[in-house]
N, C-alpha and C positions, 0 to 999 in steps of 0.2 A: 503494500500499499503504498501512494507516492502521494504527498501534498499535507496539509494544515489540517490536524484535528484536536479541537483545544481539549485536552484532558487534565482532569484537576487531583492529579498524582501526588500531590503536595498534598499533608492531610492538613493543614493552616498552613499559612504563612508566616513565620515569625516580625512582629512589628523590630523598631531598631534597641536589640535587644546588644550592649557591651556584656561579653559575656570571662564574667569573674574567674579570671585567675592571676593568683602570687607570680611571681617574676621565679617562676623554675631553675633558673640560671640561678639566683640571689640565695634560694630555698627559701622564699613565704611559699603560707600552707593556698595551696587553688583551694577553690573551692566547687566543682565542675568538670568532668572530663567525660575521657571513653579510653578506653582500650582495645587494642586487636592486637595480633601476629604476626610480627613483621616479617615472619621467615614466610609468613603463611600467602603475600600480598599477590597478586596473580596480574599484575598489567605491567610488566615490561617484557615477555617476549611481544617482540614487533612494535613494541613503540617506539614510537622517533617525534620525531618535532613535529608532527603537522596538526593542525588546526589554528592559527592565529595570523593576522593582516601581517605579512612578508614584510619584503624590499619593493611589492608590488606595488605598495597604496596603500592607504587607513583606513578601516573601516570606519560602520557609523551604523542611524539607524536602520534597521532592515524592517519593511513590511508596517511598521506599524503597532509590529509586536512589543518594542520595546520602550522600556520606561523612563529611556533618557535617548532624547535626539542626542542627534551625529553636531559635538561639538560641547557641547554639554558635560563638565567635568563631575558632576553629584549622580547622585543614587537615590532614587528612589525607594520607598519602602512601607508596604502596604499589605494590612491582614491581621490577625490574631495576637496571640500572646506566649508569653513561655514557657507555657503546658507542655509544648514537644518535646523541650529538653527535662531529658529525665532524672532522675535523681542520685547523686554517686555519695557513695556513705563511704568509697574507697580512704586508705592513707592519703594524707596530703602528701603531692608527690617533691620528690625531694631535692637538691639541686644535682643538675642535668651535668653529668663531667664524660662528654665525649671522645671519646677514640681518635680526636682532633683537635687540632687549635681554634678557639674559639675568642673574638673579641666580646668587647663592652656589647652587654644585650640593648637592642634597640634598630629600629632602621625608622628616620622622619622623626617623629615624634613618639611612634609607637613603641614602649618599653616593656610592656605586659606579653606573657609568653600569649601562643598562641595556646587554646582549651579547648578543647574537643568530648562532648557530651556526652554522646554514645557509645557503646559497651558492649564488646564482642569479638571477631575474627575481623584484623582489618581485610578490607573486601578492597579500597581504592584509598587513594591520597595524592589528590593532584591539584595542580596550582597553573595559573593562568594571572598575566597583567596588563593593563592598559593606563591610560594617563588619569583615570579614576581611580586606581588602586592595585591591591594584588585581592584574586580571589584564590578559595580553597574550599576543595570539594572532599568528604570523606564519607565512605560506607563502610560500615561495622555489622558484619552478621551473625547467628550463631547454629553452631553445629553438635547436637544433643550429644551424638555416638563420638563425637569427637574432647567429646568434656567441655563443650562452652553453654555456658548457663544463658537463656534463653529471659528477652523478656527488656533488655536494655539496647539492642540492637536498632538500626535506623542508620537514614544517611542527612546529611546536614551539608550548606553552606554560605561558607562565612568572610568577610569583605573587610579589609584595611586600608581605610585609605592615608594611614599616615599617623591618626592620629588613634587606632586603636583598632582590637577585633570586632567585627559586629556580626552577630546570625541574620542571615536573609531567609533561608527556606531552611525545615527542617521535614525532616519524617518524625509521627509520633513513635517515642519507647516502644520497642515489642513489634512495631508494625508489621514485621514479614514482609520485608521490602523485598525480599529474593533475589539481590543480584546477586551474581555466579563468577565475575568478572569484572575485571577493572574497570573502572566509569573515565573518560577521558573528560577534560572540561576545558574548553577553549572559549570563543568570540569574537564578536566583532567592535573595531574600538570603538567607545561611548555608547554602544549599543547591545543588543542582550546577546546573554552566552548559548551553548551549546555543549550538552550531554551528551554523549554516545556511550553506547553499553545495555543492561539489562535491568531495567524498573518497572515497576508496576504491575510486572509479569509478561512484558511486552522487553523484545528488544529490537532498537531503533536508536532512532535521533530526536535527542527535545530540544527545543528552542524554548529558551528560558527569561522571560524580559522582566526588570528589573520592576516594571509597575504589579507584578504578581499572575501573570499570565504562566501559563506553561503547556505547551503545544508541541502533540506528536510530529513530526516532521517529515518522519520515514521510520514505517515499521519494517525492518530491515536488517540483515546484517552489518554492520560497519565499524569501521576502526575511526582513527580520527581524522577529524576533518581537517582540512585546511584553509583557511579564509583568503582570500584576496579581495583586494578592495573595500568598497562597501556596502557591496549589494552581490558579493559572488562566491560562491564556494566550495568545494569540492570535497566527497566521501568515496571510499571504497565499499563493493559489495564483492558477494564470494565471486561474481565473474563479470561486474558493470565497473563504470566509472560514474558518478553519480557528483551534478550538477546543481546549486542554488544558484536561482537565476529566476529575475521578476518576480521573485516572493515565493517562488515555490521550488523542491526540489524535483527534478525530474534522469529517467537515463539519458546519460550523456555519450558515451562509447563505451562497446564491450571493451573486457580485459583480452590480452594473449597465454593471461594464466594467472592460477592465482597471484597475488598481490599483497608486503604487507605492508607500504610508508606512501602516502604519497606529498607531493613540493611543488606550488603551482605560482606562478606569477602574471603578469596580463599578455603574454604570449604563449608559455610554453609551460607544458605539465609533466612532470617526471612520474614515475612511479619505480619502487624498487620489491626483491624478496629473495628468494633462495635460488641458489645454482649459477649465477651471472647474470640474472631477472632485473635488467637495469633496461627500462624503456621510454622513449621521448615521444611528445606529439605537438603539434601546433595546441591551440586552442581554438582553431579551428574546425572543420568538420572532418580531415584526415584521420587514420589509422594511426596506433601507435607504433614506431620502428625499434625495434631492438637495438641496440646501441652495442658498436663493435669493438672487440679488444678487450671486454670488462675485465680485471683481475680476478680471477677465481675465487670466490665466498658465496655464504647467504648473510643477505643484505638486508637490516633491521632499521635503520635511518635513513634519512636523506634530509639535506639544508642548500639552500640556493643562494647564492648572492646576485646570480642573474647566470642567464639560458647558459653562458660559458664561465660559468663558476661556481661547477655541483658538488656538492661534497656526500659523500657515503659514510655510513659506520659500517663497520660487519660484526658478525658474529665470530666473529678472529679478533675483536677488538681491535683491529685498523682500521684508521682513517683515509680514503681513497678520494682521489681529485681529480675533476676531469673539466678539463680546460677548452673543452668542444671537439677537442680531438685526441688528445692525448689522455693518458691516466698515470698518474704516480701514490705512491702506496706509501704513508708515512704510522711509525710505529708508535703507539702510545705508552706504551710501560704499562701497562694494567696488568693488575693480577686476580681480576675477577675470575672463580673458578665456578661462575656457576653454570658456565655454557650460555649464556646469553647475549654475550658479548656488549657492542654498544646499544643501548636503547632508546635513545634519546640523542638527536643536534639541534640547537639554537645558534642564531648567528645576530649577531650586534649592527646596527647600522654602519658602526667604523669600523669591521672587518673581523672582529676576533670572532672564534667559533668556542663554542661550548658542547663537551660531550660529556652523557652521563651514561656507567653499566652501572649494574645490583648496587654494588659497594663503593663505588668512585664517582668525582668528578674531576672533570680537565678540561683543561683551554687549549688553543690551538691560535700561539701568535706567530707569523710570521711561515717559516716551514718547522716548527720545532712543535714539538706536546706537551704537556707538564700536566701531574697530574697536580691538583687542589685540594683533593681529600681521597685518601686511600683507607677506608674500612678495612680491619681484621678479616682476611678470606675464612673460610673453611670449604672442607673437601664437603661436606655434607649441606648445599645452599639455603635447604628448608633451616638450619639451625645458624644461620649465620643473624646475630642479635640488632645490628642497625643496616639498616639498607637504605637507598632513596627507592624516591616513585614518579617523580615529578620535576620539570626546572621548566622557568622559561624567564625573562627580564625584557626593563625598560632599555639599559644601555652595556657595555661591559663595564658599568660597576653599580647596576642594579640589579645582580643578576638571582634569583630565587630558587630555592632547592629547599622540595620536601623529603624530610628524613622521617623515617620512625623506627624506635626503639624499643624492643621488645620485650627488655629488663624494666619498665616503666607501666608497661600495663597493667600494674595491679593496683596503682596510681592514683589520684583523683586527677582528672587532666591527661591522662592515656601516655599514650604510647609515640602519641605526632611532636614533631618539633619543623619548622618553620625557621631558612636559614637565608640570607644575604647577604651576597658575595662585594663588597665593594670593592674589587679589583685586585687589595692585597688580602683581606682580611672576611674572614666568615664570621655572621653575629648570628643571633637568635634573636625573636620576636613577636 
């Protein structure tokens, strides 16, 4: 089913609720939160850059569903109460001492760390940002057979404009949201948000307006969408590429084989997948063309600065560059043993490329890659204490990283930590 069908899958929309957390870095007592299993998060296989406005143009209000119009820096809120937030009786979260250096807490004027209220096995933790601020989506599920208590699982969407975290949306505790895989968060700059994944017993793509609307845009298997300009976006289905244009989703092109990620600008579309599957097409009516001489590998991430400046991330933890005619392989030095390799790429307007594996975040400057965070690897990836699960940025000095530390799931506010990188140091906020 393609099209726009309004679906009220959020039971209530929270009013502007500043989520009450003490500073976990300083050791103050948080008041509420969530827990999950960092080692069980399922979102990184094949997840990469796609989904946000890129160098091809900025996003804007789409189809009247957005709560803020193009150029508006504000976020509007409507709806109910904080009753959607579960009561958390776990002990206060102690000071967080991650296995990598962090600086003084705070981003802009926001110094109180993120606090997530739903509890259960972490199913998703993703981040996206635009000129309005930083958005984070959180999903927790329960599994009685795995020993998870049910009743406080759910989903929430939080926002930080630089002054503190606010709860935008929440599913009520124990709502049985039924998510069975990672949710991906993206959006149009200064416009509505897009959430892809399994929600409300449906797998599809949802458009979340900041006026309180929630629309099922496409009921189909989709990965992380990629937004281009104010009114165009692309998403991958099982065998088709879908395009959002003229305020609706429709089938745009047949895919030559299953692929995992998509990047696009105003003129070019690149899709990547397993076994050197790297295809290019124009945004016109022509078919996808397989690029020649692609280095051997399985590709799970793609980012472009232009049609002749394309970067791929491989499951072998390499960065691969295409200049329009030739290929170059860059070793990252990654120590990730999960087998997922590079899960996500993001590029800043000044040309820095950032990459993320399950346990690392790195940066490419010039021709050399450097690891900015390296978390302790484990021969059993499901036992990793700390994982990354999402990355996005506003500039090379404002890059955001979603991190989960399962040692904190037993404490109030749970295991989710949002970091920002200022070009030299990471900070929690």
